[in-house]
N, C-alpha and C positions, 0 to 999 in steps of 0.2 A: 504494500500500499504506500502511495506517495505521502510524504510528510511535507506539510505546508509551513513555510517560514515567512514571517512578516518582519521587514526591516523598517525601522522608524527613525529617520534622521533628517534634519532640515537641509543637509548638504547633498546636492545632487551627485557630486563627485563620489562621496563616501557611499551613497546608496548604490551607485553603479559599480564601484569597486567590490562591495560586499556581495552583490548579485553574481558577479563573476567568480569570486572566491568560494562561495557556498554552493555553486551549481553542481548538481549530480543528477544522474538519471532518475533517482527515486525522490527527488526534492522539487518542490515548486516554490519559487521565490516571488514575493510581492513587496513592493516598496511604497511607502507613503512618507510625507514630509511634515506632518503635524500630529499631535497627540489625539485631537478630537476625531480626525478621520481614522486614525489607528484603532481607537476604541470602537467605532462603528464597524470596522472590518472584523474585529475580534468577537464582537457580539453576534454578528451575522454569519461569520465564516468558521471553518473548521481548521484552525491553525494549531500546530503542535508547539511552535517556538516563536517568540518575538524578541528581536534584538532592538532595544529601545535606548535612544540617546537621553542623557540626563536633562539637557536644556533643549526644550522644544517650544514652538509657538502653540498657543492654546493650552492644552493639558500638558504639563511637563512630565518628565520620565517617572518621577516618584509618584505623582498623582495617577498616572496610567497604571503603574504596578499596584497602587492601592485599589483602583477600580477593578482590576483583574481579580484581586483577592476578595473584595467585598461582594462581587457578583459570582464568585466561585467558577470562573471561566476555566475550562480544561486546557490551559496553555501555559508553557513554561517561559517566564521572562528572564532575560539576561540584560543587565545594565551596561551601557557604553558611556564612557565619560572621558573628555579631554582635559579634565581638571583634577588635580590631586586633592579631591574632596573626600577625606576619610569619613566625616560625619554623614555625608550624603550616601556613601556606599553602605555604611552601617545601617542607616535608615532603610535603604532599599532591601538589604538582606532581611531585616526584621519584618518588612512588608511582604516577603515571600519571593524575592529575586533568587534565582538559582545560583547566579554568580555575577561577576562583573569583569569587564575588560577595558583596558586603557586604549585611548587613541593617541597617536597612530596605532593601528591594530597590529598586534603580533600574530602573523598569519598561522604559524604552526600551533600556537596556543589556541587561537580561535577555532581551528578545525577540530582539535582534540576536545575542546569545551562544547562545541556544538554537537559533535557525535555523541558525547556522553550525555548531554542534556536530552537529545532525541531518544536515546535508549531508555533513560529514566522515565521520560514522558510516555513511552510505549508501555512500560510496566504499570505506570499509574493509570493509563487508560484501560488496561486489561483488568486491573483491580476494580476500577469504577464499574466496568461492565459486569464483572462477577458479582459485585455488591448489588447492582441493580437487579440482576437475576435473582439473588437471594431475597431482595425486597419484594419482587413479584411473587416468588414462591411462598413467602411467609407473610404476605400482606393479609390483614384481617379480612379482606374481601374473599380470601380463599378458605376461610374457616367454614366448616360445615353447618348447615342448618338454615331454614327459611322461616322458622316460627317467629312470632313477635318477641318472645323471650330471647332467642338467639340474636335477633337484630339489636336488642338492647345490649347484649354482650358485645357485639361488634362496635357499637357506638361508644361503649365504655372503654374498650381497648383503644379506640382512636383518640379519646380524650386524654387518657393517662399514659400513652406510650412514651411521650417525651417528658413527662413529669418526674421529678426526682424523688419519688415516693416508693417505699417498699410495698409490694403487692402480694396479697394472699389469694391464690386461686384454689377454689374448692369444687368438688364434684365427685360423682361416682367413678369407679374405674372404667376407663374407656370412653369417657365423655369429651376428651380433647384438652385436658389441662396442659399437656406439653405443647400442643399446637397454639394455644392461647399465649403461653409463655414465649414461644418463638415469635409470635406476632408482635407481642409487646417489645421484644428486643429489636427485631429487624425494622420496626417502624419508629424506633427511638432516633430522632435526628440529632440528639445532643451527645451521643456516645459512638465511638468508632471501634471499640475493643471487641473481643470475642464473646460469645455466649458459652458459658461453662456450666455443665449440669452435674449434680451428684445425687445418686439415689441413696438417701439416708437409711433406708430399710435394708439395703443390700450389704452393708458393712457392719462388722462386729464392733462393739463399743471401743475396744482397745485401739482400733485403727482409725476411728473417726477423727480424732484430734489431728493426727498426722495428715489425714486426707483433706481436712479443712484448711489447716494452717501450714502444712509442710513440716520438715524437720531438718536439723543440722546434722552434719556428718558426726557419727559417734553418739547420737542422742540416745540410741538403744541398740541392742544386739541386732545386727544385720543392717544398720544404717551406715552403709559404707560411703555414702556421698550425700551432699546437700540435695534436698528435694523440695520444690515449691509446691505449696498447697493450692487448693481450688480458689481461695480468695486472691492469691497472687496471680494465678493464671488468668483470672477474669478481669485483670486490671483494665480500666477504661471501658468495660463492657457490662455484662450481666451474669450474675451467679444464680442458677436455679437450684434451690434446695427442695428436691422432690421427696415426697413422703416425710415431710417435716415432723409429723406426729410420732414418728418412730425414734426420734432422737432422745437418748436417755437424759434424765434430769440433770446429771452432772455436766454433760456437754451443753445443755441448754443455757447454763449460767455463762459459759464461755462465749457462746453465740450472742447472748445478750450484751456482753461487754463490747463485742465488736460493733454491734448496732448502736450502742450508746456512745462509745468513745471513738469509733472509726479506726481503731488500731488493734493489732494482734502481734503475737510472738510465735515464731516457729518452735516446735518441740525441741527442747535442748538449747534454745537460744535466748539471748537477753535483749536483742535489738527490737525496738518497737517499729512495726511496719505499718504504713498507712493503707487502709482498705479503701480502694478506689473502684468500687463496682456497685451496680444497682442490684438489690436483692429481690428475687421473686421466690416465694415459697408456695408449694403445692401439696395438697393432701386430699385423700378420700375419706378422712376421718373428721368428726366434729370436734374441733379443738376446744370449743366451749365446754363440751362434756368432759374432755380430758382435763381441763382446768379444774372443773368441779370435783373430778375424781382424784385430784392431786397428782396427776401424771404429766401435766404440762404447766410450765410456769405462766402465771397470769401476766406478769410484766413483759415476758417475751411475746406472748400472744398479742398484746396490744401494740408492741413494736412492729410485729409482722403485719398486723391487720390495719395498716394505715389506709390502704385501698383494698377493698374486697371484691373479687369477681367470682360469683357463684354460678357454676354451670348447671343447667337444668338436667335432670335425669332423662335418659333416652325413653321415649314412649314405648309401651309394650308392643305396639304395632308400628315400629319405627319404619319410616319410609326409606327407600334406598338412598343412601348418601351419595354425594357427588364423587367421592373417591372410589366408589365401586365401579365406576366406568373407565378406569384406567386400562390401557392396553394390556392384554395377557401375554406372558412369554410364549414363544413358539412351542407347539406340542406335536407329538407324533400321532398318527391315526386320523380318522375322519372327524372333523369338527361337528359338534352337536349344537343346534340352536338352543339358546337359553330358554328354560321353561319358567312359567310364572312362579313355581315353588322354589326356583333357584334364589329368588330375592330374599334378602335377610329381613324384610319387613314383617314376616310372620314368625320370626324367631323370638321366643319369649324372654331370652336372657338379656341382661344389660350389656353395655360395652358395644354400642352399635358401630362406632368408628372402627374399632379393631376388627369386628366381625366383617364389616364391609371390605376391609383390606385383605383379610386372611382367606376368606372362603374362595374367591376366584383363583387365588394363587395355589391353594391346596388342590383345587379341582384340576388346574393345569398340570400340577406335578403328577397327579394320578394318571392323567392321560399320557404324559410323557413316559411314565413307567409301563404303559401298556395295559393298565388296569381299567376295567369298565366302570364308569361312574353312573350310579343309579340315582344321583341327586341327593 
């Protein structure tokens, strides 16, 4: 794919020189002579790199870089300057300039710098596309359900996705708690870190502390290296504490401390580490009942339950969810048209989402194995 480069300089001679120096078969060069026109091209066009002079008529170089950043334009700026202005260069770097180059231009350095900037831009563009794909995949519009209750859940997810609050997601097994948690994370416009999940019910109590907070080398027998915990791995993103009701009372106190103070220590360590992640807790249990039974701390419950999203139970005659329509894997033998009783809506058990996903896959596996499926 051709990479487009915009050269912005009020000198016709310099623009012509740079057009010749930067020319390659996979590059397209455009030159303009003022900052205002340059911004119009950057907003309307698909440029990978802009070489911008510091002193320009209209919008100067620093203001143009500032506009690129404020509008989140997918273009990499490099500042050119004929003045030994260290403060201006520092300001440009703070505003998001990739690098700077002095005039008259050092040709070998320019070529190395441009090649490196274009390569980095390509990686950033790929990351942007991948993230856009994840946003589409985990958008709350892709959650299942068409009932008024589920529409209310979608609206609630949209309202609180970017809010800096702890969220408690409750509902029966298989109602989509993990999907809701993913929708909250991938629609959060304030965080760019990963989503990290931990199933609290799947780990024995002695391992939970290390799993949450990590451990130092030598902290216990078998700890032969430093290991980061889930709170550290989720830096800048979201930590999902699934099956939070299974956490033992002793560990609940340590989780409460992190939520209150925003810091934690690795097992065997003394350094206080800042917790920089949004917490989403999920459970199929009634935490209020656990509190009254003395099995869950009331103060932790209120810390987690800042925003509550309760998923409705699947109806006994659940309609066929949208996920059931995914393409099936290839299978051997003659295909059989689906029958009415193939649909999970007559199945009396809860967990409609998992049922919708698993039954078509299981049927395809039976056909692949050469076994006849009687439905």
